[in-house]
C-alpha positions in Angstrom: -22.8 8.5 -14.3 -26.1 7.5 -12.8 -25.6 3.8 -13.6 -22.1 3.7 -12.3 -23.6 4.9 -8.7 -25.6 1.6 -8.5 -22.8 -0.7 -9.2 -20.9 -0.3 -5.8 -23.9 -1.4 -3.8 -22.9 -5.1 -2.9 -26.2 -6.7 -2.0 -24.4 -8.8 0.6 -21.7 -6.5 2.0 -23.9 -3.5 2.5 -25.6 -5.3 5.4 -22.5 -7.1 6.9 -19.8 -4.6 6.4 -16.4 -5.4 4.9 -15.0 -7.5 7.7 -17.1 -7.7 10.9 -15.9 -9.6 14.1 -17.8 -12.7 13.1 -16.6 -12.6 9.6 -12.9 -12.5 10.9 -13.6 -15.5 13.1 -15.3 -17.2 10.2 -12.3 -16.7 7.9 -9.7 -17.7 10.6 -11.7 -21.0 10.8 -11.3 -21.5 7.0 -7.7 -20.6 7.2 -7.0 -23.7 9.2 -8.2 -25.9 6.3 -5.3 -24.7 4.2 -2.6 -26.5 6.2 -3.3 -30.1 4.9 -3.2 -29.1 1.2 0.6 -28.3 1.7 1.3 -31.7 3.2 -0.6 -33.6 0.5 1.3 -31.4 -2.1 4.8 -31.8 -0.7 4.6 -35.1 1.1 6.5 -36.9 -1.6 9.8 -35.1 -0.5 9.7 -37.4 2.6 7.7 -40.4 1.8 10.0 -40.9 -1.1 13.0 -39.4 1.0 16.7 -40.1 0.6 17.4 -43.8 0.9 20.0 -44.7 -1.5 20.0 -48.1 -3.0 23.4 -49.7 -2.8 25.3 -53.0 -3.2 26.5 -54.7 0.1 28.2 -57.7 -1.8 30.5 -56.6 -3.4 30.6 -53.0 -2.3 31.9 -51.6 -5.5 29.2 -53.2 -7.7 26.2 -51.5 -9.3 23.1 -52.8 -7.3 21.1 -53.1 -10.5 23.5 -55.5 -12.2 23.9 -59.2 -11.8 27.4 -58.7 -10.4 25.7 -57.5 -7.2 24.8 -60.5 -5.0 23.3 -58.6 -2.1 21.6 -55.1 -2.2 20.0 -53.0 0.5 18.9 -49.4 1.3 20.6 -46.6 3.2 18.3 -46.3 6.2 20.4 -43.7 8.1 18.1 -40.9 7.4 14.7 -42.6 6.8 13.8 -46.0 8.1 11.2 -46.8 5.5 10.3 -45.0 2.2 8.0 -46.0 -0.7 11.0 -47.1 -2.6 11.7 -49.6 0.1 8.2 -50.7 0.8 7.3 -51.3 -2.8 10.8 -52.1 -4.2 11.0 -49.1 -6.5 14.5 -49.7 -7.6 16.4 -50.0 -10.7 14.2 -50.1 -13.7 11.1 -49.6 -11.3 12.5 -46.4 -9.9 10.5 -44.1 -12.2 7.5 -45.3 -10.5 8.3 -43.2 -7.5 8.3 -40.0 -9.5 5.0 -41.1 -11.1 3.3 -40.9 -7.7 4.1 -37.2 -7.5 2.8 -36.7 -11.0 -0.4 -38.5 -9.9 -0.7 -36.0 -7.0 -0.3 -33.0 -9.3 -2.8 -34.6 -11.7 -5.1 -35.2 -9.0 -5.0 -31.7 -7.7 -5.7 -30.6 -11.3 -8.6 -32.8 -11.7 -10.1 -31.9 -8.3 -9.8 -28.3 -9.0 -12.0 -28.6 -12.2 -14.5 -31.2 -11.0 -15.1 -29.8 -7.6 -15.2 -26.2 -9.1 -18.2 -27.3 -11.2 -19.9 -29.0 -8.5 -19.5 -26.0 -6.0 -21.0 -23.6 -8.6 -23.9 -26.0 -9.1 -24.6 -27.5 -5.7 -23.2 -24.8 -3.3 -20.1 -24.2 -1.4 -20.9 -25.8 1.9 -21.8 -29.3 1.0 -19.0 -29.7 -1.5 -16.4 -28.3 1.0 -17.5 -30.6 3.7 -17.4 -33.6 1.3 -14.1 -32.7 0.2 -12.6 -32.6 3.8 -14.2 -35.9 4.8 -13.0 -37.7 1.6 -9.5 -36.2 2.3 -9.4 -37.7 5.7 -10.5 -41.1 4.3 -8.1 -41.3 1.4 -5.2 -39.9 3.3 -5.5 -42.4 6.2 -6.1 -45.4 3.9 -3.2 -44.5 1.6 -0.8 -44.6 4.7 -1.9 -48.2 5.1 -1.4 -49.4 1.4 -0.1 -52.8 1.0 0.9 -52.5 -2.6 2.0 -49.8 -5.1 -1.1 -49.9 -7.2 -3.2 -49.1 -4.1 -0.9 -46.4 -2.9 -0.8 -44.4 -6.1 -4.7 -44.6 -6.6 -5.3 -43.4 -3.1 -2.7 -40.7 -3.4 -4.4 -39.5 -6.6 -7.8 -39.6 -5.0 -6.4 -37.8 -1.9 -5.1 -35.0 -4.1 -8.4 -34.8 -6.1 -10.2 -33.9 -2.9 -7.5 -31.6 -1.8 -7.4 -29.7 -5.0 -11.1 -29.1 -4.8 -10.9 -28.0 -1.3 -8.2 -25.5 -1.8 -10.3 -23.7 -4.3 -13.6 -24.0 -2.6 -12.3 -22.7 0.7 -10.8 -19.8 -1.0 -14.0 -18.8 -2.6 -15.9 -19.1 0.6 -13.6 -16.5 1.9 -13.8 -14.3 -1.2 -17.6 -14.2 -1.0 -17.9 -13.2 2.7 -15.4 -10.4 2.8 -15.9 -6.8 1.5 -13.5 -5.0 -1.0 -11.8 -3.2 1.8 -10.3 -6.3 3.3 -10.6 -8.7 0.6 -7.1 -8.5 -0.6 -5.5 -8.8 2.9 -7.5 -11.8 4.0 -7.4 -13.8 0.7 -3.7 -13.3 0.6 -3.1 -14.1 4.3 -5.1 -17.2 3.6 -2.0 -18.5 1.7 0.2 -18.3 4.8 -1.3 -21.5 6.4 -0.3 -23.3 3.2 3.4 -22.1 3.3 3.5 -22.7 7.3 2.2 -26.2 6.6 5.0 -26.7 4.1 7.5 -25.3 6.6 6.1 -27.4 9.4 6.3 -30.7 7.4 10.0 -31.4 8.2 9.0 -31.3 11.9 6.6 -34.4 11.4 9.2 -36.2 9.1 12.0 -35.6 11.5 10.3 -37.5 14.3 8.5 -40.0 12.0 11.1 -41.5 9.8 8.8 -44.3 8.5 6.6 -43.1 5.7 3.4 -45.0 7.0 3.6 -43.2 10.3 4.5 -39.8 8.7 1.6 -40.0 6.2 -0.9 -41.2 8.7 0.0 -38.4 11.0 -0.4 -35.6 8.4 -3.6 -37.1 7.2 -5.2 -37.7 10.6 -5.2 -34.0 11.2 -7.9 -33.7 8.7 -10.4 -34.9 11.4 -10.6 -31.2 12.1 -12.7 -30.9 8.9 -15.4 -32.6 10.9 -15.8 -29.5 12.9 -16.9 -27.5 9.8 -20.1 -29.5 9.6 -21.4 -27.5 12.6 -19.8 -24.1 12.0 -20.0 -23.4 8.1 -22.7 -21.6 6.5 -23.6 -21.7 2.8 -22.2 -18.7 1.0 -24.9 -16.2 1.1 -23.8 -14.7 -2.2 -23.9 -18.0 -3.9 -27.5 -18.5 -2.4 -28.4 -15.1 -3.7 -27.2 -15.7 -7.3 -28.8 -19.1 -7.3 -32.2 -17.7 -6.4 -32.5 -19.0 -2.9 -33.1 -15.7 -1.6 -34.9 -16.7 1.7 -31.9 -18.9 2.8 -29.5 -16.1 1.8 -31.5 -13.5 3.8 -31.6 -15.8 6.8 -27.8 -16.3 7.0 -27.0 -12.6 6.2 -29.3 -11.8 9.2 -27.6 -14.3 11.4 -24.0 -12.9 10.5 -25.1 -9.4 10.8 -26.4 -10.1 14.5 -23.0 -11.8 15.3 -21.3 -8.8 13.9 -23.0 -6.7 16.4 -25.5 -4.8 14.1 -28.5 -3.1 15.7 -31.9 -4.6 15.5 -33.0 -1.8 13.3 -30.2 -2.5 10.8 -31.2 -6.3 10.8 -34.9 -5.4 10.1 -33.8 -3.6 6.9 -32.1 -6.6 5.4 -35.1 -8.4 4.3 -36.7 -5.6 2.1 -33.3 -4.4 0.8 -32.2 -7.8 -0.3 -35.4 -8.3 -1.9 -35.3 -5.2 -3.8 -31.7 -5.9 -4.7 -32.7 -9.3 -6.0 -35.3 -8.1 -8.1 -32.7 -5.6 -9.7 -30.4 -8.6 -10.2 -33.0 -10.7 -11.8 -34.0 -7.9 -14.3 -30.4 -7.8 -15.5 -29.1 -11.3 -14.9 -28.9 -13.8 -17.8 -31.7 -16.3 -18.1 -29.4 -19.3 -18.3 -26.6 -20.3 -16.1 -23.2 -20.0 -17.7 -20.2 -22.3 -18.1 -16.5 -21.7 -18.6 -17.1 -21.5 -22.3 -18.9 -18.3 -21.9 -15.8 -16.8 -20.6 -14.4 -16.9 -24.0 -17.6 -15.3 -25.9 -16.9 -11.7 -25.2 -13.6 -9.8 -25.9 -12.6 -8.4 -22.6 -13.4 -11.5 -20.6 -11.7 -13.6 -23.2 -8.4 -11.7 -23.0 -8.7 -11.6 -19.1 -9.2 -15.4 -18.9 -6.5 -16.3 -21.4 -3.8 -14.1 -19.6 -5.0 -15.3 -16.0 -4.6 -18.8 -17.3 -1.0 -18.1 -18.4 -0.3 -16.3 -15.2 -1.3 -19.4 -13.1 0.9 -21.7 -15.2 3.9 -19.1 -14.8 3.2 -18.8 -10.9 3.2 -22.6 -10.3 6.1 -23.4 -12.4 8.2 -20.5 -11.0 7.2 -21.4 -7.5 7.6 -25.1 -7.4 10.7 -25.4 -9.8 12.9 -22.9 -7.8 11.5 -24.5 -4.5 12.8 -27.9 -5.6 16.0 -26.4 -7.0 16.8 -24.9 -3.7 15.8 -28.0 -1.9 18.3 -30.0 -3.8 21.2 -28.0 -2.5 23.7 -29.8 -0.4 22.9 -30.1 3.2 20.1 -31.2 5.5 16.8 -32.2 3.8 14.8 -31.1 6.8 16.4 -27.6 6.8 16.3 -27.2 3.0 12.5 -28.0 2.9 12.0 -25.7 5.9 13.7 -22.8 4.1 11.7 -23.4 0.9 8.4 -23.4 2.7 9.3 -20.5 5.2 10.2 -18.2 2.2 6.6 -18.1 1.3 5.5 -16.5 4.6 7.2 -13.0 4.0 6.1 -13.2 0.3 2.5 -13.3 1.5 2.9 -10.4 3.9 4.6 -8.2 1.3 1.8 -9.1 -1.1 -0.9 -7.8 1.2 0.8 -4.3 1.2 1.5 -4.4 -2.4 -2.0 -5.3 -3.5 -3.5 -2.8 -1.0 -1.5 0.3 -2.0 -0.3 -0.5 -5.4 -3.2 -2.7 -6.7 -3.2 -6.1 -8.2 -2.0 -5.4 -11.6 1.0 -3.3 -10.6 1.9 -5.8 -8.0 1.8 -8.6 -10.4 3.9 -6.7 -12.8 6.6 -6.1 -10.2 6.5 -9.5 -8.8 6.8 -11.1 -12.3 9.7 -8.6 -13.0 11.8 -9.7 -9.9 11.5 -13.3 -10.7 12.3 -12.7 -14.6 15.3 -10.5 -13.7 16.6 -12.9 -11.0 16.5 -16.1 -13.0 17.8 -14.4 -16.1 20.8 -13.1 -14.1 21.4 -16.7 -12.6 21.6 -18.0 -16.2 24.4 -15.4 -16.8 26.4 -16.1 -13.6 26.2 -19.8 -13.0 30.0 -20.0 -13.2 30.3 -17.7 -10.2 30.2 -18.4 -6.6 27.4 -20.7 -5.5 26.2 -18.3 -2.7 25.5 -15.7 -5.4 23.5 -18.1 -7.3 21.4 -19.2 -4.4 20.9 -15.7 -3.4 19.5 -14.8 -6.7 17.4 -18.0 -6.7 15.9 -17.1 -3.4 15.1 -13.6 -4.5 13.3 -15.0 -7.7 11.5 -17.5 -5.6 10.4 -14.6 -3.3 8.9 -13.0 -6.5 6.9 -16.0 -7.1 5.6 -16.2 -3.5 4.3 -12.8 -4.1 2.7 -13.5 -7.5 1.0 -16.7 -6.3 -1.4 -15.4 -3.5 -2.0 -12.2 -5.6 -3.3 -14.6 -8.5 -5.9 -16.1 -6.1 -7.1 -12.7 -5.1 -6.8 -11.4 -8.8 -8.7 -14.4 -10.5 -11.4 -14.3 -7.7 -12.3 -10.7 -8.5 -12.0 -11.0 -12.4 -14.3 -14.0 -12.7 -17.9 -13.7 -12.1 -19.9 -15.4 -9.3 -21.9 -17.5 -11.6 -18.7 -19.5 -12.5 -16.1 -18.3 -10.0 -15.3 -21.7 -8.5 -15.3 -23.3 -11.9 -13.1 -20.5 -13.1 -10.6 -20.9 -10.3 -10.5 -24.6 -10.8 -9.7 -24.1 -14.6 -7.0 -21.7 -13.5 -5.5 -24.2 -10.8 -5.7 -27.0 -13.5 -3.6 -25.0 -15.9 -1.3 -24.0 -13.1 -0.7 -27.6 -12.2 0.6 -28.1 -15.8 3.3 -25.7 -14.8 4.0 -27.5 -11.4 4.2 -30.9 -13.5 6.8 -29.5 -15.8 8.8 -27.8 -13.3 10.7 -30.9 -12.0 11.3 -31.7 -15.6 13.0 -28.5 -16.2 14.9 -28.5 -12.8 16.2 -32.1 -13.0 16.4 -33.2 -16.7 17.1 -30.0 -18.6 19.9 -29.3 -16.2 21.7 -32.3 -17.5 22.3 -30.5 -20.8 23.4 -27.2 -19.3 23.1 -25.6 -15.8 21.8 -22.3 -17.4 18.7 -24.0 -18.9 16.5 -24.2 -15.8 17.0 -20.6 -14.6 16.7 -19.3 -18.2 13.4 -21.1 -18.6 12.0 -19.7 -15.4 13.2 -16.3 -16.2 11.5 -16.3 -19.7 8.3 -17.7 -18.4 8.2 -15.0 -15.7 9.2 -12.4 -18.3 6.4 -13.3 -20.6 4.1 -13.1 -17.5 5.5 -9.6 -16.8 4.5 -8.5 -20.3 1.1 -10.0 -20.5 0.0 -8.4 -17.0 -0.4 -5.1 -18.9 -3.5 -6.5 -20.6 -5.3 -7.1 -17.4 -7.7 -4.6 -15.8 -7.2 -3.4 -12.3 -9.9 -4.8 -9.9 -8.9 -3.1 -6.6 -11.9 -1.7 -4.7 -14.4 -3.0 -7.2 -17.5 -5.1 -6.3 -17.3 -8.5 -7.1 -18.6 -9.3 -10.6 -22.0 -11.3 -10.3 -22.7 -12.0 -14.1 -20.8 -12.3 -17.2 -21.8 -8.9 -18.1 -20.3 -7.6 -14.9 -17.1 -9.5 -15.8 -17.0 -8.1 -19.3 -17.6 -4.5 -18.1 -14.6 -4.5 -15.6 -12.1 -3.5 -18.2 -14.3 -1.0 -20.0 -15.3 0.8 -17.0 -11.7 1.7 -16.1 -11.1 3.6 -19.3 -14.2 5.7 -19.1 -13.4 7.8 -16.1 -10.1 8.7 -17.4 -11.7 9.9 -20.6 -14.4 11.9 -18.8 -12.0 13.6 -16.4 
């Protein structure tokens, strides 16, 4: 019992509080950085928007056959798309879809590579580098003169975006205490869905893909502000052994939070004592993601978390595309798909706060699984019923997705947190890459296959969630030993009481 009392003393939060006024301001600044990632991820919906290729002479001919003497694009919705600019027609049409695969692949690569770099060199320099490189690659991609240049720059833009999404999230996780961690880290996802929902507004007024992509990329100029206002994560500095710098930053934030001079004076000796205790129990070598699979509890938690990310991405991106392909206005359809994530995030805040991470994940997976499995049984019924259940299933995924960011950040230890988050995001992108295939191609064989696949994937996620430990209210794991102990600590109190 004596050992357990030492665990809750967080060496950083004990001096800052769970969410002081400056920490709140700091988090809101980081929130803004999550708008552009949505635009990078979903821009393909508009840069490759609806511009049908048809034969003008004769009108009834297939534009891809020799019978067609003159062909053109329907520019009634978009004046210029990548298909028009780079002549991605007929046997070259698949190259358009390849660009979106390159984006998802880039996000996957960036999440892993920048996760490793962030754990090694710190959160701040990597976060700033990601933002600057996003700006450069995005604006140059908008000016691409040929297809090869465009797809390479889109890939690189996505690489920096994938890294920035994870790095910014970890920065928030490491500056917020357990009491408000779930709320702030989940609310962090609202700018992403808001950016997704706002994207049709840009495209509605900018029907040429060059102008559209230049506009959404130029907003990344905001990242330059972070050079002046972002600190290095004091938690990373603490675990990396840079104690003096960590103490200096904690003292600065404590003062801006309104802490008394007496409290600030106690930071130095208390953090030095905490560091001595940390050193005495910390592993001598820095770990890698391989170490996540060396011990039983952490191994199970890691494997289940990887599956949950693949599940969340597939059941989020697949149905979102499914709904966006419904008949009607493309701008309205995309807006609905993006806006549906905002209430999901708000509900997730209350669920994770009062029900915990595990039960919330169980319920959200259950909602998605039941909704899509029901769709596979009622596809012959009214389209309104099918769409209603699809929206309910998508809503479940919008609760699952932000919960996983929070859950994974609490399960994985500080020494490999961004690396682990990057690995999860990488596996998740596999699900998002497969989702369009499920939605578009498998539907050709039977309309019940896509909802059936999404329902089964979510159902397996529902079952596997029971293997995860609850992390609500626990201090962040610093070492692999802390991460391994999370599941074990939960069973002991029950036995003792």
